[in-house]
MARLUMDREN-683145 format. One record per residue (C-alpha): z, x, y; residue number from 1; residue in one letter; chain. Coordinates in nm, 4 decimals. Layout:
<rs>
       up     east    north   n res chain
        Z        X        Y NUM   A     A
...
</rs>
This chain:
<rs>
       up     east    north   n res chain
   2.8448  -0.5580   0.6221   1   X     A
   2.9581  -0.3610   0.3646   2   X     A
   2.6200  -0.4157   0.1572   3   X     A
   2.4220  -0.3363   0.4482   4   X     A
   2.6021   0.0171   0.4752   5   X     A
   2.5615   0.0476   0.1235   6   X     A
   2.2177  -0.0248   0.1982   7   X     A
   2.1579   0.2377   0.4218   8   X     A
   2.2948   0.4934   0.2326   9   X     A
   2.1269   0.4796  -0.0480  10   X     A
   1.7696   0.4807   0.1384  11   X     A
   1.8903   0.7520   0.3781  12   X     A
   2.0265   0.9774   0.0784  13   X     A
   1.6320   1.1203   0.0657  14   X     A
   1.6597   1.1757   0.4364  15   X     A
   2.0009   1.3677   0.4907  16   X     A
   2.0345   1.5231   0.1568  17   X     A
   2.0129   1.8714   0.1919  18   X     A
   1.8511   1.8798  -0.1821  19   X     A
   1.5839   1.6256  -0.1118  20   X     A
   1.4807   1.8477   0.1938  21   X     A
   1.4379   2.1336  -0.0186  22   X     A
   1.2074   1.9120  -0.2596  23   X     A
   1.0166   1.8106   0.0159  24   X     A
   0.9492   2.1414   0.1476  25   X     A
   0.7831   2.1884  -0.1958  26   X     A
   0.4136   2.2819  -0.1998  27   X     A
   0.1887   2.1094  -0.4591  28   X     A
   0.1103   2.4306  -0.6502  29   X     A
   0.4692   2.6441  -0.6269  30   X     A
   0.7647   2.6547  -0.8167  31   X     A
   1.0635   2.3941  -0.7724  32   X     A
   1.4135   2.5742  -0.9241  33   X     A
   1.4789   2.2377  -1.1285  34   X     A
   1.8805   2.3753  -1.1293  35   X     A
   1.9341   2.2752  -0.7680  36   X     A
   1.8408   1.9409  -0.8046  37   X     A
   1.7891   1.7844  -1.1513  38   X     A
   2.1180   1.9022  -1.3287  39   X     A
   2.2551   1.5382  -1.3196  40   X     A
   2.1262   1.1668  -1.2684  41   X     A
   2.2073   1.1991  -0.9027  42   X     A
   2.0249   1.4363  -0.8842  43   X     A
   1.7157   1.2850  -1.0557  44   X     A
   1.7833   0.9981  -0.8207  45   X     A
   1.7340   1.2053  -0.5131  46   X     A
   1.4365   1.3815  -0.6410  47   X     A
   1.2711   1.0274  -0.6976  48   X     A
   1.3399   0.9034  -0.3372  49   X     A
   1.1929   1.2116  -0.2324  50   X     A
   0.8868   1.1341  -0.3907  51   X     A
   0.9049   0.7436  -0.1829  52   X     A
   1.0317   0.9535   0.0954  53   X     A
   0.7397   1.1629   0.1204  54   X     A
   0.4619   0.8849   0.1118  55   X     A
   0.5775   0.7337   0.4264  56   X     A
   0.4313   1.0443   0.5924  57   X     A
   0.1916   0.9809   0.8560  58   X     A
  -0.0800   1.1536   0.6621  59   X     A
  -0.0371   0.8966   0.3537  60   X     A
   0.0996   0.5855   0.3431  61   X     A
   0.3177   0.5988   0.6606  62   X     A
  -0.0358   0.6143   0.8684  63   X     A
  -0.3676   0.7120   0.7300  64   X     A
  -0.3950   0.4888   0.4012  65   X     A
  -0.2357   0.1644   0.5617  66   X     A
  -0.2465   0.1193   0.9509  67   X     A
  -0.4956   0.3798   1.0469  68   X     A
  -0.7416   0.5956   0.8884  69   X     A
  -0.8453   0.3436   0.6048  70   X     A
  -0.8742   0.0152   0.8697  71   X     A
  -1.1186   0.2512   1.0502  72   X     A
  -1.3268   0.2995   0.7774  73   X     A
  -1.3336  -0.0689   0.7110  74   X     A
  -1.4305  -0.1484   1.0624  75   X     A
  -1.1164  -0.3438   1.1237  76   X     A
  -1.0516  -0.2231   1.5199  77   X     A
  -1.2920  -0.2465   1.8488  78   X     A
  -1.3700   0.1632   1.8440  79   X     A
  -1.6533   0.2111   2.1034  80   X     A
  -1.8151   0.5274   2.2051  81   X     A
  -1.5170   0.6478   2.4050  82   X     A
  -1.2503   0.5836   2.1858  83   X     A
  -1.0786   0.9210   2.0068  84   X     A
  -1.1474   0.7517   1.6622  85   X     A
  -1.5365   0.6967   1.7107  86   X     A
  -1.6463   0.9940   1.5175  87   X     A
  -1.4208   0.8382   1.2168  88   X     A
  -1.5522   0.5053   1.2836  89   X     A
  -1.8969   0.6088   1.2515  90   X     A
  -1.8150   0.7802   0.9499  91   X     A
  -1.9364   1.0983   1.0572  92   X     A
  -1.7758   1.2913   0.7779  93   X     A
  -1.8950   1.6681   0.8364  94   X     A
  -1.7150   1.6564   1.1813  95   X     A
  -1.4606   1.9521   1.1049  96   X     A
  -1.1351   1.6837   1.2457  97   X     A
  -1.2681   1.4021   1.0522  98   X     A
  -1.2743   1.6591   0.7182  99   X     A
  -0.9355   1.7828   0.8288 100   X     A
  -0.7963   1.4432   0.8299 101   X     A
  -0.9338   1.4041   0.4923 102   X     A
  -0.7807   1.7415   0.3583 103   X     A
  -0.4522   1.6484   0.5243 104   X     A
  -0.4385   1.3137   0.3098 105   X     A
  -0.5540   1.4821   0.0108 106   X     A
  -0.3168   1.7153   0.0103 107   X     A
  -0.0512   1.4764   0.1130 108   X     A
  -0.0665   1.2578  -0.1550 109   X     A
  -0.1523   1.5107  -0.4195 110   X     A
   0.2038   1.6981  -0.2861 111   X     A
   0.3436   1.3757  -0.3817 112   X     A
   0.1847   1.3393  -0.7320 113   X     A
   0.2963   1.7110  -0.8265 114   X     A
   0.6474   1.6138  -0.7149 115   X     A
   0.6602   1.2788  -0.9563 116   X     A
   0.5116   1.5316  -1.2367 117   X     A
   0.7901   1.7337  -1.1925 118   X     A
   1.0347   1.4889  -1.2611 119   X     A
   0.8184   1.3908  -1.5673 120   X     A
   0.8167   1.7902  -1.6792 121   X     A
   1.1995   1.7697  -1.7387 122   X     A
   1.3531   1.4090  -1.7522 123   X     A
   1.2788   1.3894  -2.1320 124   X     A
   1.5077   1.6890  -2.2055 125   X     A
   1.7572   1.5525  -2.0136 126   X     A
   1.7843   1.2193  -2.1085 127   X     A
   2.1602   1.2809  -2.1964 128   X     A
   2.2524   1.3163  -1.8349 129   X     A
   2.1759   0.9518  -1.7475 130   X     A
   2.3856   0.6457  -1.8356 131   X     A
   2.2409   0.2477  -1.9412 132   X     A
   1.8821   0.2039  -1.8648 133   X     A
   1.8885   0.4637  -1.5866 134   X     A
   1.6380   0.6746  -1.7819 135   X     A
   1.3950   0.4788  -1.8623 136   X     A
   1.3918   0.3073  -1.5643 137   X     A
   1.3814   0.6554  -1.3430 138   X     A
   1.0462   0.7764  -1.6188 139   X     A
   0.8944   0.4345  -1.5494 140   X     A
   0.9397   0.4290  -1.1671 141   X     A
   0.7472   0.7987  -1.1581 142   X     A
   0.4851   0.7365  -1.4060 143   X     A
   0.4103   0.4175  -1.1961 144   X     A
   0.3899   0.6551  -0.8493 145   X     A
   0.1711   0.8976  -1.0084 146   X     A
  -0.0455   0.6311  -1.1176 147   X     A
  -0.0689   0.4211  -0.7817 148   X     A
  -0.1226   0.7768  -0.5641 149   X     A
  -0.3923   0.8890  -0.7784 150   X     A
  -0.5763   0.5503  -0.7958 151   X     A
  -0.5763   0.5347  -0.4198 152   X     A
  -0.7486   0.8607  -0.3913 153   X     A
  -0.9717   0.7314  -0.6443 154   X     A
  -1.0611   0.4184  -0.4355 155   X     A
  -1.1172   0.6748  -0.1348 156   X     A
  -1.2931   1.0211  -0.3133 157   X     A
  -1.4099   0.8498  -0.6151 158   X     A
  -1.7738   0.6641  -0.6686 159   X     A
  -1.8776   0.3226  -0.6000 160   X     A
  -1.7542   0.1919  -0.9361 161   X     A
  -1.9530  -0.0954  -0.9466 162   X     A
  -2.2898   0.0830  -0.9146 163   X     A
  -2.1369   0.4154  -1.1023 164   X     A
  -1.8636   0.4106  -1.3173 165   X     A
  -1.9603   0.7282  -1.4932 166   X     A
  -1.9738   0.9528  -1.1828 167   X     A
  -1.7910   1.2670  -1.2196 168   X     A
  -1.4911   1.2010  -0.9669 169   X     A
  -1.1578   1.2990  -0.8853 170   X     A
  -0.9086   1.5199  -1.1006 171   X     A
  -0.5779   1.2975  -1.2580 172   X     A
  -0.2843   1.5608  -1.2849 173   X     A
  -0.0362   1.4305  -1.5861 174   X     A
   0.1595   1.7797  -1.5559 175   X     A
   0.3358   2.0021  -1.3258 176   X     A
   0.1005   2.2567  -1.3096 177   X     A
  -0.0603   2.5943  -1.1197 178   X     A
  -0.3864   2.5344  -1.2715 179   X     A
  -0.7010   2.3117  -1.1475 180   X     A
  -0.7481   1.9966  -1.3753 181   X     A
  -1.0869   1.8834  -1.4061 182   X     A
  -1.2731   1.6358  -1.2130 183   X     A
  -1.3096   1.2856  -1.4260 184   X     A
  -1.5813   1.0985  -1.4753 185   X     A
  -1.4710   0.7204  -1.3105 186   X     A
  -1.4230   0.5135  -1.6189 187   X     A
  -1.2291   0.8251  -1.7331 188   X     A
  -1.0157   0.8519  -1.4593 189   X     A
  -0.8721   0.4425  -1.4657 190   X     A
  -0.8317   0.4839  -1.8334 191   X     A
  -0.5624   0.7546  -1.7528 192   X     A
  -0.4326   0.5565  -1.4433 193   X     A
  -0.4099   0.2310  -1.6836 194   X     A
  -0.2494   0.5055  -1.9253 195   X     A
   0.0206   0.5667  -1.6974 196   X     A
   0.0888   0.1765  -1.6042 197   X     A
   0.1263   0.0728  -1.9751 198   X     A
   0.3998   0.3516  -2.0435 199   X     A
   0.5556   0.2730  -1.6909 200   X     A
   0.5518  -0.0914  -1.7584 201   X     A
   0.7217  -0.0502  -2.1340 202   X     A
   1.0037   0.1905  -1.9586 203   X     A
   1.0722  -0.0872  -1.6823 204   X     A
   1.0940  -0.3989  -1.9113 205   X     A
   1.4562  -0.4790  -1.8493 206   X     A
   1.3917  -0.3718  -1.4979 207   X     A
   1.6736  -0.5524  -1.2262 208   X     A
   1.3858  -0.6927  -1.0345 209   X     A
   1.3503  -0.9632  -1.3715 210   X     A
   1.7062  -1.0598  -1.3083 211   X     A
   1.5959  -1.1046  -0.8739 212   X     A
   1.7732  -0.8550  -0.7495 213   X     A
   1.5600  -0.7631  -0.4113 214   X     A
   1.5659  -0.7581  -0.0657 215   X     A
   1.6675  -1.0650  -0.0568 216   X     A
   1.9154  -1.0780  -0.2998 217   X     A
   2.3042  -1.1912  -0.1954 218   X     A
   2.4420  -0.9873  -0.4839 219   X     A
   2.4500  -0.6422  -0.6114 220   X     A
   2.3093  -0.5403  -0.9781 221   X     A
   2.6023  -0.4218  -1.1985 222   X     A
   2.3794  -0.1189  -1.2185 223   X     A
   2.4779  -0.0186  -0.8717 224   X     A
   2.2653  -0.0279  -0.4916 225   X     A
   2.0097   0.1962  -0.6645 226   X     A
   1.9106  -0.0426  -0.8364 227   X     A
   1.9534  -0.3420  -0.6369 228   X     A
   1.6568  -0.3443  -0.3742 229   X     A
   1.4014  -0.3161  -0.6129 230   X     A
   1.0987  -0.3928  -0.3973 231   X     A
   1.1454  -0.0851  -0.1965 232   X     A
   1.0260   0.0971  -0.5283 233   X     A
   0.7832   0.0403  -0.7558 234   X     A
   0.9507  -0.1994  -0.9933 235   X     A
   0.8423  -0.4093  -1.3174 236   X     A
   0.6566  -0.6862  -1.1401 237   X     A
   0.4410  -0.4175  -0.8934 238   X     A
   0.3408  -0.2407  -1.1938 239   X     A
   0.2072  -0.5288  -1.3452 240   X     A
   0.0725  -0.6035  -1.0015 241   X     A
  -0.0906  -0.2750  -0.9676 242   X     A
  -0.2884  -0.3329  -1.3292 243   X     A
  -0.4242  -0.6420  -1.1924 244   X     A
  -0.5437  -0.4784  -0.9047 245   X     A
  -0.6736  -0.1733  -1.1227 246   X     A
  -0.8403  -0.3649  -1.3957 247   X     A
  -1.0408  -0.5718  -1.1251 248   X     A
  -1.1347  -0.2507  -0.9447 249   X     A
  -1.2899  -0.1504  -1.2879 250   X     A
  -1.4168  -0.5070  -1.3045 251   X     A
  -1.2110  -0.6385  -1.6187 252   X     A
  -1.1862  -0.9597  -1.4964 253   X     A
  -0.9958  -1.1178  -1.7888 254   X     A
  -0.7376  -0.8859  -1.8064 255   X     A
  -0.6857  -0.8491  -1.4081 256   X     A
  -0.6521  -1.2301  -1.4525 257   X     A
  -0.3831  -1.2057  -1.7261 258   X     A
  -0.1807  -0.9908  -1.5255 259   X     A
  -0.1955  -1.1588  -1.1872 260   X     A
  -0.1191  -1.5123  -1.3723 261   X     A
   0.1367  -1.3291  -1.5214 262   X     A
   0.3447  -1.2117  -1.2741 263   X     A
   0.2795  -1.4945  -1.0233 264   X     A
   0.4553  -1.6881  -1.3440 265   X     A
   0.7168  -1.4588  -1.3334 266   X     A
   0.8121  -1.3619  -1.0047 267   X     A
   0.6971  -1.6316  -0.7847 268   X     A
   1.0820  -1.7350  -0.7721 269   X     A
   1.1769  -1.3689  -0.7265 270   X     A
   0.9354  -1.3310  -0.4013 271   X     A
   0.9414  -1.6476  -0.2149 272   X     A
   0.6627  -1.7211   0.0041 273   X     A
   0.8024  -1.6478   0.4101 274   X     A
   0.8977  -1.9826   0.5355 275   X     A
   0.7606  -2.0262   0.8975 276   X     A
   1.1594  -1.9966   1.0315 277   X     A
   1.1394  -1.6487   0.9323 278   X     A
   0.8200  -1.6140   1.1173 279   X     A
   0.8959  -1.8060   1.4174 280   X     A
   1.2825  -1.9220   1.4070 281   X     A
   1.4086  -1.6389   1.6057 282   X     A
   1.1361  -1.4682   1.8900 283   X     A
   1.3544  -1.1628   1.9329 284   X     A
   1.3277  -1.0923   1.5031 285   X     A
   1.0191  -1.1968   1.3839 286   X     A
   0.9559  -1.1174   0.9755 287   X     A
   0.5919  -1.0490   1.0725 288   X     A
   0.5426  -0.8180   0.7538 289   X     A
   0.6629  -1.1552   0.5450 290   X     A
   0.8895  -0.9468   0.3742 291   X     A
   1.0218  -1.1771   0.0907 292   X     A
   0.6729  -1.1876  -0.0677 293   X     A
   0.6511  -0.7970  -0.0810 294   X     A
   0.6550  -0.6796  -0.4518 295   X     A
   0.6573  -0.3152  -0.3396 296   X     A
   0.7016  -0.2067   0.0034 297   X     A
   0.8129   0.1272   0.1674 298   X     A
   1.0696   0.1302   0.4109 299   X     A
   0.9834   0.4187   0.6505 300   X     A
   1.2233   0.5088   0.9422 301   X     A
   0.9513   0.6415   1.1706 302   X     A
   0.7655   0.3048   1.1878 303   X     A
   0.7998   0.2228   1.5144 304   X     A
   0.6791   0.5788   1.6415 305   X     A
   0.3741   0.4975   1.4648 306   X     A
   0.3239   0.1613   1.6088 307   X     A
   0.4037   0.3358   1.9597 308   X     A
   0.0905   0.5997   1.8546 309   X     A
  -0.1584   0.2989   1.7202 310   X     A
  -0.0501  -0.0098   1.8977 311   X     A
   0.1371  -0.0257   2.1659 312   X     A
  -0.0249  -0.2032   2.4663 313   X     A
   0.1058   0.0843   2.6841 314   X     A
  -0.1591   0.2870   2.5450 315   X     A
  -0.5311   0.3429   2.6813 316   X     A
  -0.8047   0.1736   2.5573 317   X     A
  -0.9717   0.5022   2.4183 318   X     A
  -0.6443   0.5155   2.2278 319   X     A
  -0.5534   0.1931   2.0949 320   X     A
  -0.6211   0.0578   1.7612 321   X     A
  -0.6717  -0.3260   1.8066 322   X     A
  -0.9419  -0.5367   1.6861 323   X     A
  -1.2251  -0.7482   1.8529 324   X     A
  -1.0948  -1.0466   2.0616 325   X     A
  -1.4442  -1.2310   1.9269 326   X     A
  -1.3448  -1.0648   1.5842 327   X     A
  -1.0192  -1.2377   1.6009 328   X     A
  -1.1541  -1.5880   1.7201 329   X     A
  -1.3965  -1.5867   1.3994 330   X     A
  -1.1946  -1.4546   1.1543 331   X     A
  -0.8756  -1.6941   1.2301 332   X     A
  -1.0914  -2.0007   1.3646 333   X     A
  -0.9334  -2.0187   1.6487 334   X     A
  -0.5690  -2.1243   1.4671 335   X     A
  -0.2692  -1.9881   1.6031 336   X     A
  -0.1160  -2.2050   1.3981 337   X     A
  -0.1940  -1.9341   1.1301 338   X     A
   0.1211  -1.7175   1.0590 339   X     A
  -0.0789  -1.4081   1.0403 340   X     A
  -0.2528  -1.4660   1.3841 341   X     A
  -0.0073  -1.6594   1.6256 342   X     A
   0.2401  -1.4079   1.5590 343   X     A
   0.0807  -1.0563   1.5162 344   X     A
  -0.1811  -1.0475   1.7640 345   X     A
  -0.0547  -1.1439   2.0838 346   X     A
  -0.1844  -1.0965   2.4411 347   X     A
   0.1489  -0.8596   2.6113 348   X     A
   0.3081  -0.9319   2.9042 349   X     A
   0.3368  -0.7605   3.2240 350   X     A
   0.0030  -0.7167   3.2651 351   X     A
  -0.0232  -0.4236   2.9750 352   X     A
  -0.3907  -0.5805   2.8585 353   X     A
  -0.5595  -0.9458   2.8997 354   X     A
  -0.6592  -0.8950   2.4990 355   X     A
  -0.4343  -0.9621   2.1807 356   X     A
  -0.3193  -0.6750   2.0609 357   X     A
  -0.1150  -0.6328   1.7071 358   X     A
   0.2273  -0.6648   1.6918 359   X     A
   0.2831  -0.6725   1.2918 360   X     A
   0.4678  -0.3343   1.3140 361   X     A
   0.6469  -0.3846   1.6361 362   X     A
   0.9991  -0.3134   1.6569 363   X     A
   1.2956  -0.5865   1.6579 364   X     A
   1.5819  -0.5990   1.8719 365   X     A
   1.8125  -0.6635   1.5357 366   X     A
   1.8145  -0.3041   1.3987 367   X     A
   2.0123  -0.4197   1.0638 368   X     A
   1.7688  -0.6359   0.9538 369   X     A
   1.6630  -0.5774   0.5932 370   X     A
   1.2711  -0.6235   0.7021 371   X     A
   1.2785  -0.4110   0.9797 372   X     A
   1.0643  -0.0513   0.9175 373   X     A
   0.8473  -0.1680   0.5822 374   X     A
   0.5178  -0.0636   0.5410 375   X     A
   0.3803  -0.3307   0.3005 376   X     A
   0.2218  -0.2066  -0.0466 377   X     A
   0.1598  -0.4929  -0.2823 378   X     A
   0.2268  -0.8799  -0.1795 379   X     A
   0.2225  -1.1757  -0.3677 380   X     A
  -0.0559  -1.2924  -0.2075 381   X     A
  -0.3105  -1.0423  -0.3497 382   X     A
  -0.2057  -1.1681  -0.6778 383   X     A
  -0.3229  -1.4879  -0.6097 384   X     A
  -0.6483  -1.3791  -0.4601 385   X     A
  -0.7005  -1.2039  -0.7982 386   X     A
  -0.6626  -1.5009  -0.9847 387   X     A
  -0.9021  -1.6965  -0.7511 388   X     A
  -1.1462  -1.4148  -0.8316 389   X     A
  -1.1350  -1.4167  -1.1796 390   X     A
  -1.0896  -1.7792  -1.2844 391   X     A
  -1.3601  -1.9058  -1.4414 392   X     A
  -1.3594  -2.1983  -1.2838 393   X     A
  -1.4606  -2.1947  -0.9213 394   X     A
  -1.1883  -2.5380  -0.8131 395   X     A
  -0.9684  -2.3458  -1.0511 396   X     A
  -1.0356  -2.0239  -0.8179 397   X     A
  -1.0083  -2.2478  -0.5024 398   X     A
  -0.6759  -2.4167  -0.6029 399   X     A
  -0.5453  -2.0320  -0.5957 400   X     A
  -0.6669  -1.9512  -0.2887 401   X     A
  -0.4966  -2.2911  -0.0706 402   X     A
  -0.1288  -2.2013  -0.2523 403   X     A
  -0.1850  -1.8997   0.0249 404   X     A
  -0.3547  -2.1119   0.2545 405   X     A
  -0.0519  -2.3424   0.2627 406   X     A
   0.2347  -2.0658   0.2962 407   X     A
   0.0140  -1.9555   0.5871 408   X     A
   0.0161  -2.2832   0.7902 409   X     A
  -0.3500  -2.3344   0.7559 410   X     A
  -0.5685  -2.6525   0.6121 411   X     A
  -0.6834  -2.6404   0.2429 412   X     A
  -1.0492  -2.5020   0.1583 413   X     A
  -1.2101  -2.7865   0.0252 414   X     A
  -1.2568  -2.8286  -0.3275 415   X     A
  -1.6787  -2.7659  -0.2961 416   X     A
  -1.6259  -2.4748  -0.0931 417   X     A
  -1.8013  -2.1362  -0.1703 418   X     A
  -1.5259  -1.9357  -0.3150 419   X     A
  -1.6545  -1.5714  -0.2520 420   X     A
  -1.7103  -1.7062   0.1248 421   X     A
  -1.3278  -1.8251   0.1458 422   X     A
  -1.1871  -1.5537  -0.0420 423   X     A
  -1.3528  -1.3024   0.2273 424   X     A
  -1.1905  -1.4797   0.5121 425   X     A
  -0.8426  -1.4904   0.3783 426   X     A
  -0.8860  -1.1030   0.2794 427   X     A
  -0.9467  -1.0279   0.6255 428   X     A
  -0.6440  -1.2278   0.7429 429   X     A
  -0.4259  -1.1055   0.5300 430   X     A
  -0.4083  -0.7312   0.5013 431   X     A
  -0.5021  -0.6391   0.8993 432   X     A
  -0.3170  -0.3153   0.9080 433   X     A
  -0.2448  -0.2863   0.5611 434   X     A
  -0.5753  -0.0465   0.4298 435   X     A
  -0.7160  -0.2883   0.1977 436   X     A
  -1.0171  -0.4228   0.3047 437   X     A
  -1.2332  -0.0998   0.2923 438   X     A
  -1.1168  -0.1004  -0.0626 439   X     A
  -1.2235  -0.4501  -0.1236 440   X     A
  -1.5729  -0.3651   0.0498 441   X     A
  -1.6340  -0.0674  -0.1456 442   X     A
  -1.5088  -0.2368  -0.4981 443   X     A
  -1.7753  -0.5289  -0.4220 444   X     A
  -2.0474  -0.2402  -0.3276 445   X     A
  -2.0907  -0.4788  -0.0103 446   X     A
  -2.4458  -0.3571   0.1506 447   X     A
  -2.2974  -0.4478   0.5032 448   X     A
  -2.0108  -0.4949   0.6918 449   X     A
  -1.9012  -0.6432   1.0291 450   X     A
  -1.8685  -0.3678   1.2847 451   X     A
  -1.5769  -0.3101   1.4378 452   X     A
  -1.6638  -0.3309   1.8105 453   X     A
  -1.7306  -0.7537   1.7492 454   X     A
  -2.0937  -0.7560   1.7568 455   X     A
  -2.3971  -0.6585   1.4732 456   X     A
  -2.3056  -0.5381   1.1169 457   X     A
  -2.2688  -0.1955   0.9901 458   X     A
  -2.4972  -0.0794   0.6469 459   X     A
  -2.2947   0.0869   0.4242 460   X     A
  -2.3620   0.2437   0.0911 461   X     A
  -2.1717   0.5510  -0.1476 462   X     A
  -2.2448   0.7828   0.1662 463   X     A
  -2.0194   0.5903   0.3555 464   X     A
  -1.7818   0.4472   0.0586 465   X     A
  -1.7362   0.8007  -0.1044 466   X     A
  -1.5367   1.0317   0.1277 467   X     A
  -1.6319   1.3877   0.0625 468   X     A
  -1.3832   1.6337  -0.1524 469   X     A
  -1.2351   1.8218   0.1003 470   X     A
  -1.3510   2.1737   0.1703 471   X     A
  -1.0314   2.3231   0.0870 472   X     A
  -1.0308   2.1844  -0.2278 473   X     A
  -1.3638   2.3075  -0.3427 474   X     A
  -1.2729   2.6328  -0.1913 475   X     A
  -1.0048   2.7079  -0.3561 476   X     A
  -1.1663   2.6131  -0.6914 477   X     A
  -1.4670   2.8132  -0.6466 478   X     A
</rs>
């Protein structure tokens, strides 16, 4: 119980601390009075917690980048003409409300980058304030967060990289500045992402996560509670996993395979696959996010509110986000034993709906459970998928894929199966509500994708894959 209380305190400091509230009120180009916050190690930790807290904003990873906007763009939900999200689902990017949505996400995420850059702008000159390895760890996390957020902005607003890697994309901010940075070519942008991740990896080489300190740990790191729950932060293994994701996006399969397999070797014992008992053993408290496998996850105290706004069965049909029933049956091949299907897609009771609704983010009864309120960012299975896609031998690729399938309660894919076909199936099953399928389609320049209504396909191209730069950004630049 004591450990749970301490855990709650360290996570909530960013919510309740006055200085952190001031930090989060900062606009991207406002000046920060650093003496208010960055005057000791605790202040740096509070500021860093504020960056993570900022990421749970509904306009960012606490909604649009995971559960809602990116999933709608990937045709994951059944959104017909009468649905309130129809304009987004039909790629009507010139509509004012859609432009506002994109602008809000752009602004929220670049604001978070600015806050990370403020930490980085002063941390070197205040290195003496830190004890142990804490300077390296704080700086490493801030660099990695800066890279992750801007990479995701690139995946939204940047070019279809497979088709035009040198197209001018978006700015990459490496300093806390009041001026606009130049738009970069796509390949140059990704070089900056990887440079930040290389630096972060070096700084985090002694991360407590290497010793097994995660949400599932029984003991506390000697460095204290702040360094014990490492998958709530962008830790060493998560940084290397992110490098694998970025390398695959820029079609460097050799490097992607290297990083993926190295993470699997080092992190496999630290982040074990979820068990059937954890998912189904306690029907009142199912672990639907498979928390033990999350290399990096956000803790969002408002997750239940978002579930109610997006997925709750009490919502009317024009408001609820759920997949077409024929789509679910096809994608999961009618296999309710699949951990990802029979536990997250359920027909609600009390005659609320006569179709399956999405329960991955529904609340549980026991509020002290550590997996409550988590929003997945990077999970172990993605590394198996990357290894499968990049393996030079298709049989080896199927073997990587089958590791995930066995740990999801389904049978192996045959050794002679088409790897690309089977991999696509499991991508669809694995990442519902996590915002990854749109990026998968864009990375592969997929010409047509299954329509969200459950029938037919949607023709795709750069006019749909490349979100327009928000009008406010263009206006202020000019």
